[in-house]
ROBAVO-846818 format. One record per residue (C-alpha): residue number from 1; residue in three letters; x, y, z. Coordinates in steps of 0.05 Angstrom, whole numbers. Example, Ala and Ser with C-alpha at 12.3 -4.5 7.8 and 13.67 -1.06 7.14 Angstrom:
2
- tilo, tike, X, Y, Z
- 1, ala, 246, -90, 156 .
- 2, ser, 273, -21, 143 .
This chain:
393
- tilo, tike, X, Y, Z
- 1, met, 0, 0, 0 .
- 2, lys, 56, 49, 18 .
- 3, arg, 91, 33, -47 .
- 4, leu, 26, 45, -85 .
- 5, leu, 15, 112, -50 .
- 6, thr, 86, 132, -65 .
- 7, leu, 78, 115, -139 .
- 8, leu, 12, 153, -140 .
- 9, leu, 44, 215, -109 .
- 10, val, 101, 213, -159 .
- 11, phe, 51, 207, -216 .
- 12, leu, 11, 266, -191 .
- 13, met, 75, 309, -184 .
- 14, val, 98, 292, -254 .
- 15, phe, 29, 306, -282 .
- 16, ser, 26, 372, -246 .
- 17, leu, 94, 393, -272 .
- 18, val, 77, 374, -344 .
- 19, gly, 11, 410, -339 .
- 20, cys, 45, 473, -313 .
- 21, gly, 96, 469, -369 .
- 22, glu, 41, 468, -421 .
- 23, lys, 7, 531, -396 .
- 24, pro, 25, 593, -436 .
- 25, ala, 62, 646, -398 .
- 26, ala, 14, 700, -374 .
- 27, gly, 27, 768, -406 .
- 28, pro, 24, 834, -369 .
- 29, lys, -45, 855, -345 .
- 30, gly, -31, 928, -359 .
- 31, asn, -55, 990, -323 .
- 32, thr, -129, 1011, -324 .
- 33, ala, -154, 1082, -317 .
- 34, gly, -186, 1101, -252 .
- 35, asp, -225, 1165, -242 .
- 36, thr, -177, 1199, -289 .
- 37, ile, -136, 1177, -349 .
- 38, lys, -64, 1187, -330 .
- 39, ile, -14, 1197, -387 .
- 40, gly, 60, 1195, -371 .
- 41, trp, 112, 1238, -405 .
- 42, ile, 188, 1229, -403 .
- 43, gly, 233, 1284, -429 .
- 44, ser, 287, 1334, -412 .
- 45, leu, 267, 1393, -370 .
- 46, thr, 340, 1405, -349 .
- 47, gly, 405, 1395, -386 .
- 48, asp, 425, 1411, -458 .
- 49, gln, 360, 1384, -487 .
- 50, ala, 314, 1423, -441 .
- 51, val, 292, 1469, -497 .
- 52, trp, 261, 1409, -532 .
- 53, gly, 233, 1377, -470 .
- 54, thr, 200, 1441, -446 .
- 55, cys, 166, 1448, -513 .
- 56, glu, 140, 1376, -511 .
- 57, ser, 115, 1384, -440 .
- 58, asn, 82, 1451, -456 .
- 59, thr, 48, 1421, -518 .
- 60, leu, 21, 1361, -481 .
- 61, gln, -5, 1401, -422 .
- 62, met, -40, 1448, -471 .
- 63, leu, -72, 1389, -506 .
- 64, val, -93, 1356, -441 .
- 65, asp, -125, 1421, -418 .
- 66, glu, -161, 1428, -484 .
- 67, ala, -186, 1357, -482 .
- 68, asn, -211, 1364, -411 .
- 69, ala, -249, 1428, -429 .
- 70, ala, -284, 1387, -484 .
- 71, gly, -304, 1332, -436 .
- 72, gly, -242, 1288, -435 .
- 73, trp, -235, 1219, -467 .
- 74, lys, -292, 1170, -460 .
- 75, gly, -322, 1215, -406 .
- 76, lys, -259, 1215, -363 .
- 77, gln, -213, 1274, -349 .
- 78, leu, -140, 1270, -367 .
- 79, glu, -79, 1281, -324 .
- 80, leu, -8, 1290, -350 .
- 81, val, 46, 1261, -306 .
- 82, pro, 113, 1291, -330 .
- 83, leu, 181, 1266, -308 .
- 84, asp, 249, 1297, -325 .
- 85, tyr, 302, 1247, -345 .
- 86, arg, 354, 1301, -361 .
- 87, gly, 371, 1269, -427 .
- 88, ile, 406, 1211, -391 .
- 89, ala, 385, 1144, -421 .
- 90, glu, 390, 1105, -356 .
- 91, glu, 344, 1154, -320 .
- 92, ser, 291, 1141, -373 .
- 93, leu, 284, 1070, -347 .
- 94, thr, 277, 1094, -275 .
- 95, ala, 224, 1145, -296 .
- 96, ala, 186, 1092, -336 .
- 97, arg, 185, 1044, -277 .
- 98, arg, 157, 1098, -232 .
- 99, leu, 103, 1119, -282 .
- 100, thr, 81, 1047, -295 .
- 101, thr, 84, 1020, -224 .
- 102, gln, 68, 1080, -180 .
- 103, asp, 30, 1130, -222 .
- 104, asn, -14, 1080, -260 .
- 105, val, -7, 1114, -327 .
- 106, ile, -41, 1081, -387 .
- 107, ala, 13, 1104, -436 .
- 108, ile, 78, 1142, -439 .
- 109, ile, 94, 1196, -490 .
- 110, gly, 169, 1204, -502 .
- 111, pro, 227, 1205, -494 .
- 112, asn, 251, 1246, -553 .
- 113, thr, 318, 1211, -558 .
- 114, ser, 334, 1142, -585 .
- 115, gly, 377, 1123, -525 .
- 116, gly, 322, 1141, -475 .
- 117, ser, 269, 1106, -516 .
- 118, ile, 310, 1042, -521 .
- 119, ala, 328, 1043, -447 .
- 120, leu, 256, 1043, -421 .
- 121, thr, 238, 979, -458 .
- 122, pro, 242, 932, -398 .
- 123, ala, 194, 975, -358 .
- 124, val, 140, 979, -411 .
- 125, glu, 145, 905, -429 .
- 126, thr, 139, 884, -356 .
- 127, ser, 80, 930, -343 .
- 128, gly, 44, 926, -410 .
- 129, val, 43, 1002, -417 .
- 130, pro, 58, 1028, -487 .
- 131, ala, 110, 1083, -499 .
- 132, ile, 104, 1128, -560 .
- 133, ser, 171, 1160, -576 .
- 134, thr, 167, 1229, -607 .
- 135, val, 235, 1236, -641 .
- 136, gly, 270, 1171, -624 .
- 137, thr, 294, 1153, -694 .
- 138, asn, 340, 1093, -683 .
- 139, pro, 310, 1028, -710 .
- 140, leu, 322, 993, -643 .
- 141, val, 271, 1037, -609 .
- 142, thr, 215, 991, -635 .
- 143, val, 249, 927, -656 .
- 144, thr, 302, 880, -627 .
- 145, glu, 369, 868, -660 .
- 146, asp, 341, 807, -696 .
- 147, gly, 283, 848, -723 .
- 148, ala, 227, 825, -677 .
- 149, val, 177, 879, -659 .
- 150, lys, 176, 904, -587 .
- 151, pro, 103, 898, -567 .
- 152, phe, 98, 962, -526 .
- 153, asn, 146, 1009, -562 .
- 154, phe, 119, 1056, -616 .
- 155, arg, 140, 1121, -650 .
- 156, val, 110, 1176, -694 .
- 157, cys, 174, 1197, -730 .
- 158, phe, 212, 1167, -788 .
- 159, ile, 275, 1127, -772 .
- 160, asp, 350, 1136, -779 .
- 161, pro, 360, 1091, -840 .
- 162, tyr, 310, 1134, -877 .
- 163, gln, 336, 1200, -850 .
- 164, gly, 409, 1183, -863 .
- 165, ala, 392, 1158, -933 .
- 166, val, 352, 1220, -948 .
- 167, ala, 411, 1265, -929 .
- 168, ala, 458, 1224, -972 .
- 169, gly, 410, 1221, -1031 .
- 170, tyr, 396, 1296, -1030 .
- 171, ala, 470, 1312, -1026 .
- 172, tyr, 486, 1266, -1084 .
- 173, asp, 424, 1274, -1128 .
- 174, val, 403, 1346, -1118 .
- 175, leu, 466, 1382, -1095 .
- 176, gly, 510, 1342, -1141 .
- 177, leu, 564, 1330, -1088 .
- 178, arg, 610, 1269, -1093 .
- 179, lys, 660, 1275, -1035 .
- 180, ala, 634, 1273, -964 .
- 181, ala, 664, 1277, -894 .
- 182, val, 630, 1257, -829 .
- 183, leu, 640, 1283, -758 .
- 184, tyr, 597, 1245, -708 .
- 185, asp, 585, 1233, -634 .
- 186, gln, 608, 1162, -622 .
- 187, ser, 574, 1160, -553 .
- 188, ile, 501, 1165, -574 .
- 189, asp, 458, 1117, -615 .
- 190, tyr, 425, 1173, -655 .
- 191, ser, 490, 1199, -684 .
- 192, lys, 520, 1130, -697 .
- 193, gly, 456, 1108, -733 .
- 194, leu, 452, 1168, -779 .
- 195, thr, 526, 1161, -794 .
- 196, glu, 520, 1088, -813 .
- 197, phe, 462, 1099, -861 .
- 198, phe, 488, 1163, -892 .
- 199, glu, 554, 1128, -909 .
- 200, lys, 520, 1066, -936 .
- 201, gln, 473, 1106, -982 .
- 202, phe, 525, 1156, -1005 .
- 203, val, 575, 1103, -1025 .
- 204, his, 521, 1060, -1057 .
- 205, met, 502, 1119, -1102 .
- 206, gly, 574, 1129, -1124 .
- 207, gly, 600, 1179, -1073 .
- 208, glu, 663, 1175, -1032 .
- 209, ile, 673, 1184, -957 .
- 210, val, 740, 1220, -955 .
- 211, ala, 744, 1231, -879 .
- 212, lys, 708, 1206, -817 .
- 213, glu, 722, 1234, -748 .
- 214, ala, 689, 1224, -680 .
- 215, phe, 680, 1257, -612 .
- 216, asn, 644, 1241, -546 .
- 217, ala, 585, 1274, -514 .
- 218, gly, 606, 1333, -473 .
- 219, asp, 664, 1352, -518 .
- 220, thr, 666, 1425, -539 .
- 221, glu, 730, 1429, -579 .
- 222, phe, 730, 1400, -649 .
- 223, lys, 786, 1436, -685 .
- 224, thr, 832, 1375, -686 .
- 225, gln, 780, 1334, -723 .
- 226, leu, 760, 1391, -767 .
- 227, thr, 832, 1403, -788 .
- 228, lys, 838, 1331, -811 .
- 229, ile, 773, 1337, -848 .
- 230, lys, 797, 1401, -883 .
- 231, glu, 859, 1365, -907 .
- 232, ala, 815, 1312, -941 .
- 233, asp, 781, 1367, -982 .
- 234, pro, 708, 1345, -979 .
- 235, gln, 650, 1379, -1015 .
- 236, ile, 601, 1365, -958 .
- 237, leu, 608, 1354, -883 .
- 238, phe, 554, 1312, -850 .
- 239, leu, 541, 1330, -777 .
- 240, pro, 491, 1279, -748 .
- 241, tyr, 482, 1306, -678 .
- 242, phe, 447, 1360, -636 .
- 243, phe, 443, 1435, -642 .
- 244, lys, 493, 1455, -587 .
- 245, glu, 551, 1414, -616 .
- 246, val, 530, 1432, -687 .
- 247, ala, 535, 1506, -670 .
- 248, leu, 604, 1496, -638 .
- 249, thr, 627, 1455, -698 .
- 250, ala, 603, 1507, -749 .
- 251, asn, 636, 1565, -712 .
- 252, gln, 702, 1527, -705 .
- 253, ala, 700, 1505, -778 .
- 254, glu, 695, 1578, -798 .
- 255, asp, 753, 1595, -752 .
- 256, ile, 800, 1547, -788 .
- 257, gly, 775, 1565, -858 .
- 258, leu, 737, 1501, -872 .
- 259, asn, 687, 1528, -922 .
- 260, val, 643, 1470, -942 .
- 261, val, 569, 1454, -947 .
- 262, met, 544, 1425, -881 .
- 263, met, 484, 1379, -873 .
- 264, gly, 451, 1345, -814 .
- 265, gly, 388, 1313, -788 .
- 266, asp, 329, 1330, -743 .
- 267, gly, 376, 1344, -684 .
- 268, trp, 393, 1411, -715 .
- 269, pro, 331, 1455, -714 .
- 270, ser, 326, 1498, -651 .
- 271, glu, 321, 1570, -632 .
- 272, gln, 387, 1559, -596 .
- 273, leu, 422, 1537, -660 .
- 274, met, 407, 1603, -694 .
- 275, lys, 428, 1643, -633 .
- 276, met, 494, 1607, -627 .
- 277, ala, 516, 1599, -700 .
- 278, lys, 469, 1631, -750 .
- 279, asp, 525, 1666, -788 .
- 280, ser, 567, 1603, -792 .
- 281, leu, 510, 1560, -820 .
- 282, gln, 485, 1603, -877 .
- 283, gly, 468, 1561, -938 .
- 284, asp, 471, 1495, -900 .
- 285, tyr, 418, 1440, -900 .
- 286, phe, 383, 1391, -853 .
- 287, val, 331, 1336, -858 .
- 288, asn, 268, 1350, -819 .
- 289, his, 200, 1320, -805 .
- 290, leu, 160, 1379, -833 .
- 291, asp, 161, 1447, -864 .
- 292, tyr, 149, 1498, -808 .
- 293, lys, 108, 1542, -855 .
- 294, asp, 63, 1486, -880 .
- 295, pro, -10, 1509, -875 .
- 296, ala, -24, 1443, -837 .
- 297, val, 16, 1468, -777 .
- 298, ala, -8, 1540, -777 .
- 299, asp, -63, 1530, -725 .
- 300, phe, -16, 1496, -677 .
- 301, asn, 37, 1549, -688 .
- 302, lys, -12, 1603, -669 .
- 303, gln, -41, 1564, -610 .
- 304, tyr, 28, 1552, -581 .
- 305, met, 52, 1623, -594 .
- 306, asp, -10, 1651, -560 .
- 307, ala, -1, 1606, -500 .
- 308, phe, 74, 1611, -489 .
- 309, gly, 98, 1673, -527 .
- 310, ile, 149, 1635, -570 .
- 311, ala, 147, 1590, -631 .
- 312, pro, 146, 1515, -619 .
- 313, glu, 207, 1472, -628 .
- 314, leu, 207, 1411, -673 .
- 315, asn, 190, 1366, -614 .
- 316, gly, 124, 1401, -602 .
- 317, tyr, 97, 1380, -670 .
- 318, leu, 114, 1307, -658 .
- 319, ala, 88, 1308, -587 .
- 320, tyr, 23, 1336, -616 .
- 321, asp, 19, 1277, -664 .
- 322, ala, 36, 1227, -610 .
- 323, phe, -23, 1254, -569 .
- 324, leu, -70, 1247, -629 .
- 325, val, -47, 1176, -641 .
- 326, leu, -57, 1158, -568 .
- 327, lys, -126, 1189, -568 .
- 328, ala, -146, 1148, -629 .
- 329, ala, -121, 1084, -595 .
- 330, val, -159, 1099, -530 .
- 331, glu, -223, 1111, -570 .
- 332, lys, -213, 1046, -609 .
- 333, ala, -196, 1002, -549 .
- 334, glu, -256, 969, -516 .
- 335, asn, -230, 986, -447 .
- 336, ile, -183, 1040, -422 .
- 337, asn, -129, 988, -407 .
- 338, ser, -57, 997, -429 .
- 339, val, -50, 928, -460 .
- 340, glu, -113, 938, -502 .
- 341, ile, -89, 1008, -521 .
- 342, ala, -23, 979, -545 .
- 343, lys, -60, 931, -590 .
- 344, ala, -103, 988, -617 .
- 345, leu, -41, 1029, -632 .
- 346, glu, -23, 978, -685 .
- 347, thr, -86, 993, -725 .
- 348, val, -99, 1067, -718 .
- 349, glu, -96, 1116, -776 .
- 350, val, -89, 1189, -759 .
- 351, gln, -79, 1252, -800 .
- 352, gly, -26, 1287, -758 .
- 353, ile, 5, 1355, -768 .
- 354, thr, 70, 1323, -791 .
- 355, gly, 35, 1277, -840 .
- 356, phe, -11, 1218, -845 .
- 357, ile, 6, 1165, -792 .
- 358, arg, -10, 1092, -800 .
- 359, met, 29, 1044, -757 .
- 360, asp, 64, 984, -787 .
- 361, ala, 45, 926, -741 .
- 362, ala, 110, 891, -758 .
- 363, thr, 155, 949, -738 .
- 364, his, 112, 999, -699 .
- 365, asn, 138, 1054, -745 .
- 366, pro, 94, 1102, -784 .
- 367, val, 89, 1080, -857 .
- 368, gly, 111, 1125, -915 .
- 369, lys, 124, 1192, -881 .
- 370, asp, 160, 1241, -926 .
- 371, ala, 222, 1280, -904 .
- 372, ala, 229, 1354, -913 .
- 373, ile, 294, 1387, -933 .
- 374, leu, 306, 1456, -902 .
- 375, lys, 361, 1507, -916 .
- 376, ile, 386, 1560, -868 .
- 377, glu, 378, 1628, -901 .
- 378, gly, 383, 1691, -858 .
- 379, asp, 340, 1681, -796 .
- 380, glu, 297, 1627, -828 .
- 381, tyr, 294, 1553, -841 .
- 382, val, 272, 1555, -913 .
- 383, phe, 236, 1495, -941 .
- 384, gln, 268, 1466, -1004 .
- 385, gln, 228, 1405, -1022 .
- 386, lys, 198, 1340, -998 .
- 387, tyr, 248, 1284, -1013 .
- 388, ser, 238, 1209, -1009 .
- 389, ile, 284, 1151, -1024 .
- 390, val, 287, 1075, -1016 .
- 391, pro, 346, 1063, -968 .
- 392, val, 397, 1013, -991 .
- 393, glu, 396, 949, -949 .
């Protein structure tokens, strides 16, 4: 009898283990709205990128106030929960964990950088709370290194392969330039990504990279690298980084007599860029997400100017579109639950102020957004043309 009982117990234990092994792993339950719908935001309110973060935060609070005055979403009032991550990628993860576990947000808008958007992935995947990056352009924001989509990471901007390819294509096709140099920030994903795809496209089209120099975040002196670049005699210098370092680079290039066309990406446009280096950047170009004088953005420009007394930065336009995309997903989801909202984000179609946004379910990137080429002339960013290209693999 004892032997029989022992065998029976062993059988039950094995059966239980096998049964447990066959059960699918439970996914995150997500956060559900309470009396209010809480929306998290992560961005820079301090540090070098504060000018962008302040604009995003202002834009979103303005939209939240406007929505609440109109009755909210699904009869519930909205609350924006903003957190400053100072532009430090690791602090983005800490902020996301707080928003998802303590503040019970149903979604996060931001961050605006690729590094910050990539860093928060563990927090959103554990909690089931979607994050919609505004200007995080690195491909790895929304997919893993093997190409699998991250279920809770989304964006409303085009990506670095496209942006870098557009810069290279415009330089080669439209400007007719054949010799390029690159100076890039080797410490940030954004700059490395644009560099990689600019080089690949430019060489594929028949151009030559005659010099490539690097620096690290926080550096302010670039004359050593610029002197080497000058010796290589390029026709165009690609600067794939942010406005502060771009301004310093342009001023120092002028100091050493490096007179060459400069081009960059969406990290350039800022009121601060023009204050720091307007004279050194005359006639230079950058890839952007929109034409600032497009009639489609006129209403927002006026609304922001009336509210804050200054023109919006680039980030404000993309924060605006992220808010519209989130609103559409909340309206489409059966319940105001973050997991259901993430699923709805894969199917929404929204006419934003930066273009029509339809998410690709396989990549969580907007499909088919055009890029705008702008030229610095006087005090203005002057629209040149919409430009599109199929990036080389």
